[in-house]
Biotite code that builds the C-alpha atoms (Angstrom):
import biotite.structure as struc

atoms = struc.array([
    struc.Atom([-23.969, -0.280, 18.433], chain_id="A", res_id=1, res_name="MET", atom_name="CA", element="C"),
    struc.Atom([-21.185, 2.138, 17.429], chain_id="A", res_id=2, res_name="PRO", atom_name="CA", element="C"),
    struc.Atom([-18.445, 0.808, 15.185], chain_id="A", res_id=3, res_name="GLN", atom_name="CA", element="C"),
    struc.Atom([-15.037, 0.577, 16.851], chain_id="A", res_id=4, res_name="THR", atom_name="CA", element="C"),
    struc.Atom([-11.834, 1.602, 15.128], chain_id="A", res_id=5, res_name="LYS", atom_name="CA", element="C"),
    struc.Atom([-10.748, -2.046, 15.052], chain_id="A", res_id=6, res_name="LEU", atom_name="CA", element="C"),
    struc.Atom([-14.034, -3.007, 13.330], chain_id="A", res_id=7, res_name="ASP", atom_name="CA", element="C"),
    struc.Atom([-13.370, -0.265, 10.788], chain_id="A", res_id=8, res_name="GLU", atom_name="CA", element="C"),
    struc.Atom([-9.853, -1.639, 10.220], chain_id="A", res_id=9, res_name="PHE", atom_name="CA", element="C"),
    struc.Atom([-11.183, -5.196, 9.761], chain_id="A", res_id=10, res_name="LYS", atom_name="CA", element="C"),
    struc.Atom([-13.640, -4.160, 7.048], chain_id="A", res_id=11, res_name="GLN", atom_name="CA", element="C"),
    struc.Atom([-10.798, -4.517, 4.547], chain_id="A", res_id=12, res_name="TYR", atom_name="CA", element="C"),
    struc.Atom([-8.778, -7.576, 3.546], chain_id="A", res_id=13, res_name="PHE", atom_name="CA", element="C"),
    struc.Atom([-5.169, -7.648, 4.823], chain_id="A", res_id=14, res_name="GLN", atom_name="CA", element="C"),
    struc.Atom([-2.323, -9.398, 3.014], chain_id="A", res_id=15, res_name="ILE", atom_name="CA", element="C"),
    struc.Atom([0.840, -10.459, 4.810], chain_id="A", res_id=16, res_name="GLU", atom_name="CA", element="C"),
    struc.Atom([3.532, -8.853, 2.694], chain_id="A", res_id=17, res_name="GLU", atom_name="CA", element="C"),
    struc.Atom([6.448, -6.580, 3.487], chain_id="A", res_id=18, res_name="ALA", atom_name="CA", element="C"),
    struc.Atom([6.213, -3.197, 1.784], chain_id="A", res_id=19, res_name="ILE", atom_name="CA", element="C"),
    struc.Atom([8.218, -0.085, 2.608], chain_id="A", res_id=20, res_name="LYS", atom_name="CA", element="C"),
    struc.Atom([6.686, 2.590, 4.825], chain_id="A", res_id=21, res_name="VAL", atom_name="CA", element="C"),
    struc.Atom([7.907, 5.877, 6.284], chain_id="A", res_id=22, res_name="ASN", atom_name="CA", element="C"),
    struc.Atom([6.179, 7.049, 9.455], chain_id="A", res_id=23, res_name="LEU", atom_name="CA", element="C"),
    struc.Atom([6.344, 10.548, 10.869], chain_id="A", res_id=24, res_name="GLU", atom_name="CA", element="C"),
    struc.Atom([4.618, 11.169, 14.195], chain_id="A", res_id=25, res_name="ALA", atom_name="CA", element="C"),
    struc.Atom([2.290, 14.185, 14.013], chain_id="A", res_id=26, res_name="VAL", atom_name="CA", element="C"),
    struc.Atom([0.046, 16.050, 16.424], chain_id="A", res_id=27, res_name="LYS", atom_name="CA", element="C"),
    struc.Atom([-3.740, 15.625, 16.000], chain_id="A", res_id=28, res_name="PRO", atom_name="CA", element="C"),
    struc.Atom([-4.063, 19.176, 14.663], chain_id="A", res_id=29, res_name="GLU", atom_name="CA", element="C"),
    struc.Atom([-1.583, 18.317, 11.868], chain_id="A", res_id=30, res_name="GLN", atom_name="CA", element="C"),
    struc.Atom([-3.895, 15.637, 10.439], chain_id="A", res_id=31, res_name="VAL", atom_name="CA", element="C"),
    struc.Atom([-5.787, 17.093, 7.449], chain_id="A", res_id=32, res_name="PRO", atom_name="CA", element="C"),
    struc.Atom([-9.400, 17.933, 8.279], chain_id="A", res_id=33, res_name="ALA", atom_name="CA", element="C"),
    struc.Atom([-10.675, 16.429, 5.008], chain_id="A", res_id=34, res_name="ASN", atom_name="CA", element="C"),
    struc.Atom([-9.546, 14.819, 1.759], chain_id="A", res_id=35, res_name="THR", atom_name="CA", element="C"),
    struc.Atom([-9.377, 18.174, -0.039], chain_id="A", res_id=36, res_name="LEU", atom_name="CA", element="C"),
    struc.Atom([-6.709, 19.370, 2.410], chain_id="A", res_id=37, res_name="VAL", atom_name="CA", element="C"),
    struc.Atom([-4.973, 15.978, 2.129], chain_id="A", res_id=38, res_name="LEU", atom_name="CA", element="C"),
    struc.Atom([-4.916, 16.294, -1.669], chain_id="A", res_id=39, res_name="GLU", atom_name="CA", element="C"),
    struc.Atom([-3.338, 19.755, -1.415], chain_id="A", res_id=40, res_name="GLN", atom_name="CA", element="C"),
    struc.Atom([-0.642, 18.447, 0.953], chain_id="A", res_id=41, res_name="ARG", atom_name="CA", element="C"),
    struc.Atom([0.141, 15.277, -1.022], chain_id="A", res_id=42, res_name="THR", atom_name="CA", element="C"),
    struc.Atom([3.590, 15.551, -2.658], chain_id="A", res_id=43, res_name="PRO", atom_name="CA", element="C"),
    struc.Atom([3.385, 15.988, -6.446], chain_id="A", res_id=44, res_name="ALA", atom_name="CA", element="C"),
    struc.Atom([5.467, 12.856, -7.055], chain_id="A", res_id=45, res_name="LEU", atom_name="CA", element="C"),
    struc.Atom([2.881, 10.698, -5.245], chain_id="A", res_id=46, res_name="PHE", atom_name="CA", element="C"),
    struc.Atom([0.047, 12.192, -7.296], chain_id="A", res_id=47, res_name="LEU", atom_name="CA", element="C"),
    struc.Atom([1.992, 11.652, -10.531], chain_id="A", res_id=48, res_name="LEU", atom_name="CA", element="C"),
    struc.Atom([2.885, 8.031, -9.746], chain_id="A", res_id=49, res_name="ALA", atom_name="CA", element="C"),
    struc.Atom([-0.689, 7.145, -8.901], chain_id="A", res_id=50, res_name="ASN", atom_name="CA", element="C"),
    struc.Atom([-2.090, 8.930, -11.945], chain_id="A", res_id=51, res_name="GLU", atom_name="CA", element="C"),
    struc.Atom([0.273, 6.900, -14.162], chain_id="A", res_id=52, res_name="VAL", atom_name="CA", element="C"),
    struc.Atom([-0.933, 3.744, -12.392], chain_id="A", res_id=53, res_name="ASN", atom_name="CA", element="C"),
    struc.Atom([-4.607, 4.674, -12.910], chain_id="A", res_id=54, res_name="GLU", atom_name="CA", element="C"),
    struc.Atom([-4.014, 5.466, -16.602], chain_id="A", res_id=55, res_name="LEU", atom_name="CA", element="C"),
    struc.Atom([-2.393, 2.059, -17.065], chain_id="A", res_id=56, res_name="GLU", atom_name="CA", element="C"),
    struc.Atom([-5.360, 0.287, -15.451], chain_id="A", res_id=57, res_name="GLN", atom_name="CA", element="C"),
    struc.Atom([-7.934, 2.137, -17.553], chain_id="A", res_id=58, res_name="SER", atom_name="CA", element="C"),
    struc.Atom([-5.964, 1.689, -20.806], chain_id="A", res_id=59, res_name="ALA", atom_name="CA", element="C"),
    struc.Atom([-5.612, -2.091, -20.439], chain_id="A", res_id=60, res_name="LEU", atom_name="CA", element="C"),
    struc.Atom([-9.202, -2.731, -19.314], chain_id="A", res_id=61, res_name="ARG", atom_name="CA", element="C"),
    struc.Atom([-10.849, -2.386, -22.798], chain_id="A", res_id=62, res_name="PRO", atom_name="CA", element="C"),
    struc.Atom([-8.304, -4.776, -24.344], chain_id="A", res_id=63, res_name="LEU", atom_name="CA", element="C"),
    struc.Atom([-9.573, -7.632, -22.179], chain_id="A", res_id=64, res_name="ARG", atom_name="CA", element="C"),
    struc.Atom([-12.846, -7.586, -24.074], chain_id="A", res_id=65, res_name="GLN", atom_name="CA", element="C"),
    struc.Atom([-11.297, -7.843, -27.519], chain_id="A", res_id=66, res_name="LEU", atom_name="CA", element="C"),
    struc.Atom([-10.510, -11.091, -29.303], chain_id="A", res_id=67, res_name="SER", atom_name="CA", element="C"),
    struc.Atom([-7.208, -12.975, -29.471], chain_id="A", res_id=68, res_name="ASP", atom_name="CA", element="C"),
    struc.Atom([-5.850, -10.311, -31.844], chain_id="A", res_id=69, res_name="VAL", atom_name="CA", element="C"),
    struc.Atom([-5.552, -8.001, -28.850], chain_id="A", res_id=70, res_name="ALA", atom_name="CA", element="C"),
    struc.Atom([-3.351, -10.440, -26.904], chain_id="A", res_id=71, res_name="ASP", atom_name="CA", element="C"),
    struc.Atom([-0.150, -9.405, -28.677], chain_id="A", res_id=72, res_name="GLU", atom_name="CA", element="C"),
    struc.Atom([-1.024, -5.727, -28.342], chain_id="A", res_id=73, res_name="LEU", atom_name="CA", element="C"),
    struc.Atom([-1.800, -6.264, -24.679], chain_id="A", res_id=74, res_name="SER", atom_name="CA", element="C"),
    struc.Atom([1.566, -7.984, -24.111], chain_id="A", res_id=75, res_name="ILE", atom_name="CA", element="C"),
    struc.Atom([3.364, -5.110, -25.850], chain_id="A", res_id=76, res_name="PHE", atom_name="CA", element="C"),
    struc.Atom([1.507, -2.469, -23.827], chain_id="A", res_id=77, res_name="LEU", atom_name="CA", element="C"),
    struc.Atom([2.170, -4.323, -20.571], chain_id="A", res_id=78, res_name="LYS", atom_name="CA", element="C"),
    struc.Atom([5.897, -4.387, -21.411], chain_id="A", res_id=79, res_name="ALA", atom_name="CA", element="C"),
    struc.Atom([5.860, -0.628, -22.088], chain_id="A", res_id=80, res_name="GLN", atom_name="CA", element="C"),
    struc.Atom([3.923, -0.097, -18.875], chain_id="A", res_id=81, res_name="SER", atom_name="CA", element="C"),
    struc.Atom([6.465, -2.180, -16.939], chain_id="A", res_id=82, res_name="ARG", atom_name="CA", element="C"),
    struc.Atom([9.279, 0.058, -18.216], chain_id="A", res_id=83, res_name="LYS", atom_name="CA", element="C"),
    struc.Atom([7.445, 3.118, -16.895], chain_id="A", res_id=84, res_name="ILE", atom_name="CA", element="C"),
    struc.Atom([6.814, 1.278, -13.602], chain_id="A", res_id=85, res_name="ASP", atom_name="CA", element="C"),
    struc.Atom([10.539, 0.585, -13.198], chain_id="A", res_id=86, res_name="LEU", atom_name="CA", element="C"),
    struc.Atom([11.399, 4.245, -13.802], chain_id="A", res_id=87, res_name="ILE", atom_name="CA", element="C"),
    struc.Atom([8.674, 5.405, -11.377], chain_id="A", res_id=88, res_name="MET", atom_name="CA", element="C"),
    struc.Atom([9.897, 2.931, -8.717], chain_id="A", res_id=89, res_name="SER", atom_name="CA", element="C"),
    struc.Atom([13.405, 4.332, -9.025], chain_id="A", res_id=90, res_name="HIS", atom_name="CA", element="C"),
    struc.Atom([12.160, 7.929, -8.733], chain_id="A", res_id=91, res_name="ILE", atom_name="CA", element="C"),
    struc.Atom([9.901, 7.075, -5.778], chain_id="A", res_id=92, res_name="LEU", atom_name="CA", element="C"),
    struc.Atom([12.789, 5.393, -3.957], chain_id="A", res_id=93, res_name="SER", atom_name="CA", element="C"),
    struc.Atom([14.279, 8.862, -3.369], chain_id="A", res_id=94, res_name="SER", atom_name="CA", element="C"),
    struc.Atom([11.196, 9.647, -1.229], chain_id="A", res_id=95, res_name="GLU", atom_name="CA", element="C"),
    struc.Atom([11.935, 6.568, 0.893], chain_id="A", res_id=96, res_name="HIS", atom_name="CA", element="C"),
    struc.Atom([15.539, 7.554, 1.579], chain_id="A", res_id=97, res_name="ASP", atom_name="CA", element="C"),
    struc.Atom([15.019, 8.656, 5.189], chain_id="A", res_id=98, res_name="THR", atom_name="CA", element="C"),
    struc.Atom([15.779, 7.376, 8.679], chain_id="A", res_id=99, res_name="ASP", atom_name="CA", element="C"),
    struc.Atom([12.178, 6.416, 9.474], chain_id="A", res_id=100, res_name="ASP", atom_name="CA", element="C"),
    struc.Atom([12.024, 3.397, 7.127], chain_id="A", res_id=101, res_name="LYS", atom_name="CA", element="C"),
    struc.Atom([9.940, 0.412, 8.177], chain_id="A", res_id=102, res_name="LEU", atom_name="CA", element="C"),
    struc.Atom([8.473, -2.709, 6.563], chain_id="A", res_id=103, res_name="LEU", atom_name="CA", element="C"),
    struc.Atom([4.891, -3.793, 7.011], chain_id="A", res_id=104, res_name="THR", atom_name="CA", element="C"),
    struc.Atom([3.836, -7.141, 8.413], chain_id="A", res_id=105, res_name="HIS", atom_name="CA", element="C"),
    struc.Atom([0.564, -6.753, 6.470], chain_id="A", res_id=106, res_name="SER", atom_name="CA", element="C"),
    struc.Atom([-1.456, -4.078, 4.708], chain_id="A", res_id=107, res_name="TYR", atom_name="CA", element="C"),
    struc.Atom([-4.837, -3.478, 3.122], chain_id="A", res_id=108, res_name="GLY", atom_name="CA", element="C"),
    struc.Atom([-7.465, -0.857, 2.460], chain_id="A", res_id=109, res_name="GLY", atom_name="CA", element="C"),
    struc.Atom([-8.071, -0.237, 6.166], chain_id="A", res_id=110, res_name="GLY", atom_name="CA", element="C"),
    struc.Atom([-4.519, 0.261, 7.347], chain_id="A", res_id=111, res_name="GLY", atom_name="CA", element="C"),
    struc.Atom([-1.169, -1.324, 8.170], chain_id="A", res_id=112, res_name="LEU", atom_name="CA", element="C"),
    struc.Atom([0.315, -3.683, 10.705], chain_id="A", res_id=113, res_name="ILE", atom_name="CA", element="C"),
    struc.Atom([4.046, -3.405, 11.366], chain_id="A", res_id=114, res_name="LEU", atom_name="CA", element="C"),
    struc.Atom([6.695, -4.147, 13.973], chain_id="A", res_id=115, res_name="ASN", atom_name="CA", element="C"),
    struc.Atom([8.695, -1.367, 15.621], chain_id="A", res_id=116, res_name="THR", atom_name="CA", element="C"),
    struc.Atom([11.423, -1.170, 18.244], chain_id="A", res_id=117, res_name="GLN", atom_name="CA", element="C"),
    struc.Atom([9.562, 1.648, 19.967], chain_id="A", res_id=118, res_name="GLU", atom_name="CA", element="C"),
    struc.Atom([6.184, 1.342, 21.657], chain_id="A", res_id=119, res_name="LYS", atom_name="CA", element="C"),
    struc.Atom([3.684, 3.917, 20.401], chain_id="A", res_id=120, res_name="TYR", atom_name="CA", element="C"),
    struc.Atom([0.675, 4.993, 22.401], chain_id="A", res_id=121, res_name="ARG", atom_name="CA", element="C"),
    struc.Atom([-2.868, 4.212, 21.295], chain_id="A", res_id=122, res_name="ILE", atom_name="CA", element="C"),
    struc.Atom([-4.225, 7.248, 19.444], chain_id="A", res_id=123, res_name="GLY", atom_name="CA", element="C"),
    struc.Atom([-0.818, 8.461, 18.170], chain_id="A", res_id=124, res_name="GLN", atom_name="CA", element="C"),
    struc.Atom([-1.234, 9.990, 14.687], chain_id="A", res_id=125, res_name="ASP", atom_name="CA", element="C"),
    struc.Atom([1.251, 9.482, 11.857], chain_id="A", res_id=126, res_name="PHE", atom_name="CA", element="C"),
    struc.Atom([1.875, 10.860, 8.404], chain_id="A", res_id=127, res_name="CYS", atom_name="CA", element="C"),
    struc.Atom([2.555, 7.771, 6.269], chain_id="A", res_id=128, res_name="CYS", atom_name="CA", element="C"),
    struc.Atom([4.355, 7.293, 2.987], chain_id="A", res_id=129, res_name="LYS", atom_name="CA", element="C"),
    struc.Atom([3.623, 3.803, 1.645], chain_id="A", res_id=130, res_name="ILE", atom_name="CA", element="C"),
    struc.Atom([5.645, 2.439, -1.283], chain_id="A", res_id=131, res_name="PHE", atom_name="CA", element="C"),
    struc.Atom([4.173, -0.245, -3.546], chain_id="A", res_id=132, res_name="LEU", atom_name="CA", element="C"),
    struc.Atom([7.211, -1.284, -5.591], chain_id="A", res_id=133, res_name="ASP", atom_name="CA", element="C"),
    struc.Atom([5.437, -3.983, -7.586], chain_id="A", res_id=134, res_name="TYR", atom_name="CA", element="C"),
    struc.Atom([2.725, -1.531, -8.661], chain_id="A", res_id=135, res_name="ASP", atom_name="CA", element="C"),
    struc.Atom([5.198, 1.386, -8.984], chain_id="A", res_id=136, res_name="ALA", atom_name="CA", element="C"),
    struc.Atom([2.949, 3.551, -6.862], chain_id="A", res_id=137, res_name="ALA", atom_name="CA", element="C"),
    struc.Atom([3.042, 5.307, -3.521], chain_id="A", res_id=138, res_name="ALA", atom_name="CA", element="C"),
    struc.Atom([0.421, 6.471, -1.070], chain_id="A", res_id=139, res_name="VAL", atom_name="CA", element="C"),
    struc.Atom([0.597, 9.567, 1.118], chain_id="A", res_id=140, res_name="TYR", atom_name="CA", element="C"),
    struc.Atom([-1.923, 9.366, 3.944], chain_id="A", res_id=141, res_name="CYS", atom_name="CA", element="C"),
    struc.Atom([-2.483, 9.674, 7.685], chain_id="A", res_id=142, res_name="PHE", atom_name="CA", element="C"),
    struc.Atom([-3.070, 6.843, 10.154], chain_id="A", res_id=143, res_name="ALA", atom_name="CA", element="C"),
    struc.Atom([-3.528, 6.309, 13.873], chain_id="A", res_id=144, res_name="GLN", atom_name="CA", element="C"),
    struc.Atom([-2.326, 3.579, 16.246], chain_id="A", res_id=145, res_name="ILE", atom_name="CA", element="C"),
    struc.Atom([-5.353, 1.553, 17.369], chain_id="A", res_id=146, res_name="ILE", atom_name="CA", element="C"),
    struc.Atom([-3.611, -1.568, 18.777], chain_id="A", res_id=147, res_name="VAL", atom_name="CA", element="C"),
    struc.Atom([-0.116, -2.088, 20.142], chain_id="A", res_id=148, res_name="THR", atom_name="CA", element="C"),
    struc.Atom([1.137, -5.473, 21.376], chain_id="A", res_id=149, res_name="GLU", atom_name="CA", element="C"),
    struc.Atom([4.550, -6.504, 22.654], chain_id="A", res_id=150, res_name="GLN", atom_name="CA", element="C"),
    struc.Atom([6.287, -9.517, 21.115], chain_id="A", res_id=151, res_name="ASP", atom_name="CA", element="C"),
    struc.Atom([8.397, -10.895, 23.970], chain_id="A", res_id=152, res_name="ALA", atom_name="CA", element="C"),
    struc.Atom([10.391, -13.194, 21.644], chain_id="A", res_id=153, res_name="LYS", atom_name="CA", element="C"),
    struc.Atom([11.690, -10.417, 19.390], chain_id="A", res_id=154, res_name="THR", atom_name="CA", element="C"),
    struc.Atom([11.416, -7.575, 21.924], chain_id="A", res_id=155, res_name="ASN", atom_name="CA", element="C"),
    struc.Atom([9.479, -5.516, 19.361], chain_id="A", res_id=156, res_name="THR", atom_name="CA", element="C"),
    struc.Atom([5.982, -4.074, 19.237], chain_id="A", res_id=157, res_name="TYR", atom_name="CA", element="C"),
    struc.Atom([3.320, -5.034, 16.727], chain_id="A", res_id=158, res_name="ARG", atom_name="CA", element="C"),
    struc.Atom([1.481, -1.824, 15.822], chain_id="A", res_id=159, res_name="GLN", atom_name="CA", element="C"),
    struc.Atom([-1.896, -1.687, 14.057], chain_id="A", res_id=160, res_name="THR", atom_name="CA", element="C"),
    struc.Atom([-2.545, 1.596, 12.248], chain_id="A", res_id=161, res_name="LEU", atom_name="CA", element="C"),
    struc.Atom([-5.968, 2.597, 10.933], chain_id="A", res_id=162, res_name="LEU", atom_name="CA", element="C"),
    struc.Atom([-6.094, 5.037, 8.015], chain_id="A", res_id=163, res_name="PHE", atom_name="CA", element="C"),
    struc.Atom([-7.715, 8.263, 9.212], chain_id="A", res_id=164, res_name="THR", atom_name="CA", element="C"),
    struc.Atom([-7.158, 10.363, 6.066], chain_id="A", res_id=165, res_name="GLN", atom_name="CA", element="C"),
    struc.Atom([-6.530, 8.650, 2.730], chain_id="A", res_id=166, res_name="VAL", atom_name="CA", element="C"),
    struc.Atom([-7.641, 9.604, -0.772], chain_id="A", res_id=167, res_name="ARG", atom_name="CA", element="C"),
    struc.Atom([-10.317, 7.253, -2.111], chain_id="A", res_id=168, res_name="GLU", atom_name="CA", element="C"),
    struc.Atom([-8.221, 6.454, -5.204], chain_id="A", res_id=169, res_name="THR", atom_name="CA", element="C"),
    struc.Atom([-5.248, 5.601, -2.979], chain_id="A", res_id=170, res_name="ASP", atom_name="CA", element="C"),
    struc.Atom([-7.383, 3.334, -0.808], chain_id="A", res_id=171, res_name="GLN", atom_name="CA", element="C"),
    struc.Atom([-8.585, 1.552, -3.965], chain_id="A", res_id=172, res_name="GLU", atom_name="CA", element="C"),
    struc.Atom([-4.953, 1.265, -5.051], chain_id="A", res_id=173, res_name="LEU", atom_name="CA", element="C"),
    struc.Atom([-4.048, -0.408, -1.734], chain_id="A", res_id=174, res_name="LEU", atom_name="CA", element="C"),
    struc.Atom([-7.000, -2.804, -2.035], chain_id="A", res_id=175, res_name="VAL", atom_name="CA", element="C"),
    struc.Atom([-5.973, -3.684, -5.613], chain_id="A", res_id=176, res_name="ARG", atom_name="CA", element="C"),
    struc.Atom([-2.314, -4.093, -4.581], chain_id="A", res_id=177, res_name="ALA", atom_name="CA", element="C"),
    struc.Atom([-3.254, -6.435, -1.711], chain_id="A", res_id=178, res_name="SER", atom_name="CA", element="C"),
    struc.Atom([-5.367, -8.575, -4.065], chain_id="A", res_id=179, res_name="LEU", atom_name="CA", element="C"),
    struc.Atom([-2.537, -8.679, -6.643], chain_id="A", res_id=180, res_name="HIS", atom_name="CA", element="C"),
    struc.Atom([-0.136, -9.710, -3.865], chain_id="A", res_id=181, res_name="ALA", atom_name="CA", element="C"),
    struc.Atom([-2.509, -12.501, -2.821], chain_id="A", res_id=182, res_name="GLN", atom_name="CA", element="C"),
    struc.Atom([-2.678, -13.695, -6.442], chain_id="A", res_id=183, res_name="SER", atom_name="CA", element="C"),
    struc.Atom([1.159, -13.684, -6.680], chain_id="A", res_id=184, res_name="ARG", atom_name="CA", element="C"),
    struc.Atom([1.435, -15.677, -3.431], chain_id="A", res_id=185, res_name="LEU", atom_name="CA", element="C"),
    struc.Atom([-1.122, -18.244, -4.588], chain_id="A", res_id=186, res_name="LEU", atom_name="CA", element="C"),
    struc.Atom([0.689, -18.706, -7.922], chain_id="A", res_id=187, res_name="LYS", atom_name="CA", element="C"),
    struc.Atom([3.993, -19.106, -6.058], chain_id="A", res_id=188, res_name="LEU", atom_name="CA", element="C"),
    struc.Atom([2.485, -21.730, -3.718], chain_id="A", res_id=189, res_name="LYS", atom_name="CA", element="C"),
    struc.Atom([1.018, -23.625, -6.672], chain_id="A", res_id=190, res_name="ALA", atom_name="CA", element="C"),
    struc.Atom([4.391, -23.554, -8.446], chain_id="A", res_id=191, res_name="LYS", atom_name="CA", element="C"),
    struc.Atom([6.212, -24.900, -5.352], chain_id="A", res_id=192, res_name="HIS", atom_name="CA", element="C"),
    struc.Atom([3.551, -27.573, -4.910], chain_id="A", res_id=193, res_name="LYS", atom_name="CA", element="C"),
    struc.Atom([3.969, -28.689, -8.546], chain_id="A", res_id=194, res_name="ASN", atom_name="CA", element="C"),
    struc.Atom([7.771, -28.782, -8.188], chain_id="A", res_id=195, res_name="ILE", atom_name="CA", element="C"),
    struc.Atom([7.638, -30.798, -4.949], chain_id="A", res_id=196, res_name="SER", atom_name="CA", element="C"),
    struc.Atom([5.241, -33.336, -6.494], chain_id="A", res_id=197, res_name="SER", atom_name="CA", element="C"),
    struc.Atom([7.689, -34.165, -9.317], chain_id="A", res_id=198, res_name="LEU", atom_name="CA", element="C"),
])
């Protein structure tokens, strides 16, 4: 049985969290034919931000296996990394300064779900710029509308977009970001539960 686009979308975990997205409608022939073409078209700032993020991940990984002596070093390096993240977030915000700003309802490695005022047709392709402020990273990719549903209460449309061209490292970044977001939400719920039980 052939896999549907919705099945492909559902292969990845989705986290309900609002992150900033820019969408630009494109014609099918404007979608890169492969990831090599996508890489060539990805803005340099997006590549730089994600390379910094990857370097941070790989640099901190070995410290986890060291003894307690590494804890202080790890804390120091995380603080330095956070400074760089704040600077990168500020620089990336200039890429988000356009009229086509939206917030996601949820996101994950398979795609995005968001609400729009306008109804898009199934199969419409988009160039997407996704901004992960907490991770100080951004993803440049292409996606396609696979589901569109009207919300009568808010008079908006819930759009499900499946990634059609995304770099593998960026997809991993989105998966990692969604898992980090889930961890943050669970910690927040536990904190509120502890406060309410006092």
